[in-house]
C-alpha positions in Angstrom: 16.4 2.8 6.3 13.7 5.9 7.2 14.9 8.1 10.1 11.3 9.0 10.8 12.0 12.4 10.2 9.1 14.4 8.2 11.0 16.1 5.7 13.9 13.2 4.8 10.9 10.6 4.3 9.0 13.5 2.3 12.3 13.6 -0.1 12.2 9.9 -0.5 9.0 9.4 -1.4 9.5 12.2 -3.6 12.6 10.6 -5.1 10.4 7.4 -6.7 7.0 8.7 -6.5 7.3 11.9 -8.6 9.4 10.7 -11.2 6.6 11.4 -13.3 3.0 10.3 -13.7 3.2 9.7 -17.2 6.1 7.2 -16.8 3.9 5.5 -14.2 1.0 5.1 -16.7 3.2 3.6 -19.2 3.2 0.3 -17.1 0.7 0.2 -14.5 -3.5 0.1 -14.9 -5.4 2.5 -15.8 -6.3 3.1 -12.0 -2.7 3.5 -11.2 -2.0 0.8 -8.4 1.5 0.5 -7.5 0.6 -2.5 -4.8 0.2 -6.2 -5.3 -2.6 -7.4 -7.6 -4.9 -10.0 -6.4 -5.5 -12.6 -9.2 -8.3 -15.0 -9.1 -7.5 -16.2 -12.5 -4.2 -17.9 -12.9 -4.1 -16.0 -16.5 -5.6 -13.1 -14.9 -5.1 -10.0 -16.5 -3.3 -7.1 -14.7 -6.4 -4.3 -14.9 -9.0 -6.9 -13.1 -6.4 -8.2 -10.7 -6.0 -4.5 -9.4 -9.8 -4.3 -9.4 -10.2 -7.5 -6.8 -7.2 -6.7 -4.8 -9.1 -3.2 -4.1 -12.6 -5.4 -3.6 -10.4 -7.6 -1.3 -9.0 -4.9 0.5 -12.6 -3.3 1.2 -14.3 -6.4 2.3 -11.5 -7.0 4.7 -12.4 -4.0 6.1 -15.8 -4.7 5.9 -17.1 -1.3 4.4 -20.2 -0.1 5.6 -22.1 3.3 4.2 -21.1 6.3 5.9 -18.2 5.3 7.5 -14.9 7.1 7.7 -11.7 5.5 6.4 -8.5 6.7 5.9 -5.8 5.6 3.0 -2.6 6.1 4.7 0.2 6.6 1.8 -3.2 6.4 -0.7 -0.6 6.7 -4.2 -2.6 8.1 -6.5 -6.3 7.9 -4.5 -7.5 4.6 -6.1 -8.2 2.9 -2.8 -9.8 6.0 -1.8 -11.7 6.2 -5.0 -12.8 2.7 -5.3 -13.9 2.5 -1.5 -15.8 6.1 -1.8 -17.7 4.7 -5.1 -18.6 1.2 -4.6 -18.5 1.0 -1.1 -20.2 4.4 -0.1 -17.6 5.6 2.7 -16.1 9.2 3.5 -12.7 8.3 2.4 -9.8 10.6 3.2 -6.1 9.7 1.8 -2.8 11.1 2.2 0.1 11.2 0.3 4.1 12.7 0.4 3.6 12.9 -3.4 3.1 16.0 -4.5 2.3 14.8 -7.8 0.2 11.8 -7.2 -2.2 14.0 -5.2 -2.4 16.2 -8.0 -3.4 13.4 -10.0 -5.8 11.9 -7.3 -7.1 15.3 -6.9 -8.3 15.5 -10.7 -9.7 12.1 -10.9 -12.0 12.7 -7.6 -13.6 15.8 -9.4 -13.9 13.9 -12.9 -16.0 11.4 -10.8 -17.8 13.8 -9.1 -17.0 12.5 -5.6 -15.5 15.4 -3.8 -18.4 15.0 -1.3 -17.2 11.5 -0.1 -13.7 11.4 -1.1 -10.2 13.9 -0.3 -6.6 12.9 -1.3 -4.2 15.7 0.7 -0.8 15.7 0.1 -0.1 15.6 3.8 2.1 13.6 6.4 -0.1 11.4 8.3 1.5 12.6 11.3 0.0 15.6 10.6 -3.3 14.5 11.2 -5.2 16.4 13.8 -5.0 15.1 17.3 -8.4 14.3 17.4 -8.9 12.9 14.2 -11.1 9.6 13.9 -11.8 7.0 11.6 -13.7 3.6 11.2 -11.0 2.0 9.0 -7.8 2.6 8.3 -5.7 1.2 5.2 -2.0 1.4 4.7 -1.2 -0.5 1.2 2.5 -0.7 0.7 3.5 1.8 3.7 5.4 -0.2 6.1 8.0 -0.5 3.7 8.6 2.8 4.3 8.3 3.5 7.9 11.6 2.0 9.7 11.8 -1.0 12.3 12.9 1.3 15.2 9.8 3.3 14.4 7.4 0.6 14.0 6.3 1.2 18.0 5.5 4.7 17.3 3.8 3.8 13.9 1.4 0.9 15.2 0.5 3.1 18.4 -0.3 6.2 16.6 -2.4 4.5 13.9 -4.2 2.8 17.1 -4.8 6.3 18.3 -6.5 7.0 14.9 -9.2 4.2 15.2 -12.6 4.3 17.1 -12.9 1.5 19.3 -12.9 -1.9 17.6 -12.2 -0.2 14.4 -10.6 -2.5 11.8 -6.8 -1.8 10.7 -5.2 -3.3 7.5 -1.6 -3.5 6.8 -0.4 -4.7 3.6 3.4 -4.4 2.9 6.7 -6.4 2.0 8.8 -8.5 4.5 11.7 -10.2 3.8 12.4 -14.3 4.7 13.5 -15.4 8.5 16.6 -15.6 7.5 17.6 -12.5 4.6 20.9 -11.3 4.6 22.0 -7.9 2.4 22.9 -8.0 -0.8 24.2 -6.2 -3.8 20.8 -5.8 -4.7 19.3 -4.3 -1.3 22.7 -1.6 -2.2 20.9 -1.1 -5.2 17.9 -0.6 -4.0 18.4 2.1 -1.3 20.6 4.1 -3.7 18.8 3.9 -7.0 15.1 3.4 -5.8 13.5 3.0 -2.2 16.3 5.8 -0.1 14.3 5.2 2.7 12.9 1.6 2.6 13.6 -1.0 5.2 12.3 -4.3 5.6 11.6 -6.2 8.6 10.5 -10.3 8.7 7.3 -10.9 8.7 7.0 -12.3 12.9 8.9 -8.8 13.9 6.2 -6.7 12.7 3.3 -8.5 14.3 5.3 -8.6 17.3 5.3 -4.8 17.7 1.1 -4.9 16.5 0.4 -7.1 19.2 2.8 -4.9 21.6 0.7 -2.1 20.5 -2.2 -3.7 21.5 -3.7 -4.6 17.9 -5.6 -8.2 18.0 -4.6 -9.8 14.6 -7.8 -11.4 13.1 -6.6 -12.3 9.7 -2.9 -13.2 7.7 -3.0 -13.6 4.0 0.5 -14.3 2.1 0.3 -12.8 -1.2 4.0 -13.3 -2.4 2.9 -15.2 -6.1 0.3 -12.6 -6.4 3.4 -10.1 -6.6 5.9 -11.4 -8.3 3.3 -12.0 -11.0 2.3 -8.3 -10.9 6.1 -7.5 -11.0 6.1 -9.6 -14.0 3.5 -7.8 -15.4 5.0 -4.6 -15.0 8.1 -5.4 -16.7 6.1 -6.6 -19.8 4.3 -3.1 -20.0 7.0 -1.4 -19.3 9.5 -2.8 -22.0 6.9 -3.0 -24.5 6.8 0.8 -24.1 10.4 1.7 -24.1 10.8 4.4 -26.6 8.1 6.0 -24.5 9.7 5.7 -21.3 12.9 7.2 -22.6 11.5 9.8 -24.0 9.8 11.1 -20.5 12.7 9.9 -18.1 15.2 9.2 -20.1 17.7 6.0 -20.4 18.8 6.1 -16.5 15.8 6.0 -15.2 14.1 3.9 -17.2 16.9 1.2 -17.2 17.0 1.9 -13.2 13.1 1.0 -13.4 13.2 -2.3 -15.5 16.0 -3.8 -13.3 14.5 -3.3 -10.0 10.9 -4.8 -11.2 12.8 -7.1 -12.6 14.6 -8.2 -9.6 11.4 -7.9 -7.3 9.9 -10.5 -9.5 12.6 -12.7 -9.5 12.5 -12.3 -5.3 9.3 -12.5 -4.9 8.8 -15.9 -6.5 12.0 -17.8 -5.1 10.5 -16.7 -1.8 13.2 -14.3 -0.4 10.4 -11.4 0.1 6.8 -11.7 0.2 3.9 -9.6 0.8 1.6 -10.0 3.6 -1.8 -8.4 4.2 -2.4 -8.5 8.3 -6.0 -7.4 9.1 -6.1 -5.7 13.0 -8.8 -4.6 15.3 -8.2 -2.1 17.9 -9.0 -3.7 21.4 -10.4 -1.5 23.6 -11.3 -3.7 27.0 -10.5 -7.2 27.6 -14.2 -8.7 26.6 -12.7 -8.6 23.1 -16.1 -7.8 21.0 -16.9 -9.4 18.2 -15.2 -10.8 15.1 -16.5 -12.8 11.7 -15.7 -16.8 12.4 -14.9 -17.5 9.0 -13.4 -16.0 5.5 -16.2 -16.9 3.1 -18.0 -13.4 3.2 -15.0 -12.2 1.6 -14.3 -14.6 -1.5 -18.3 -14.8 -2.2 -19.3 -13.5 -5.4 -20.7 -10.1 -5.4 
């Protein structure tokens, strides 16, 4: 469980994400996305599904050219780069993994996006008190926050948004009657030292307590089951390379963790939810889209 301490969080993230960029590149897509893909076709490929996931996030946030977007826990910077390139925003990504930040910085320079995309090795809680954004995304971050820290987390995110701004929370939650198992202990000890999953309703309750208006909820559980199966297939296909990079123990640990995750998402003991919320600033409300049609229309 995350204690909320910056040093402990940094150590936990480094334990998982600083294994090796080369190792992750063996099984991730070329954009280095380590979160649930979005399969528009039942037999879709991982590469296309990850691009479609990025577009889905950007559409839900209704990004507009010139807006400022914060990408909390941005990983290898893929969402930040995608949003800057395809939606014209000024994207700011922050990660607690030095290896990820360096990889993202190299990519930003290669693509000539320095003027409107920045990825930093920084704790998002260290952003300037007066920093403000039009849109914020946290993709795969809530799992590391720690349930006792939800009020502070959602309150701080809200303070970083301009009035009426949109926030997308994309994260894993356990089903309502979940109980701790040996698989949980394995993950906490070997894979995610600060992992802490809540039930979905628990998370949304804390969002509402922090004065968020929930606009849209989507369950992508089966998409994540397929994503994990693809990762397993790709990692096994390059087993010898993986062993050469990280050794037998780490290779087998990640293979088991990804396999267990595919089974858990498939069976429904855990799920993946995207929650779109808006910062309310008065009780008059303001405008909100009345349908989802624009999210899924062909571009």
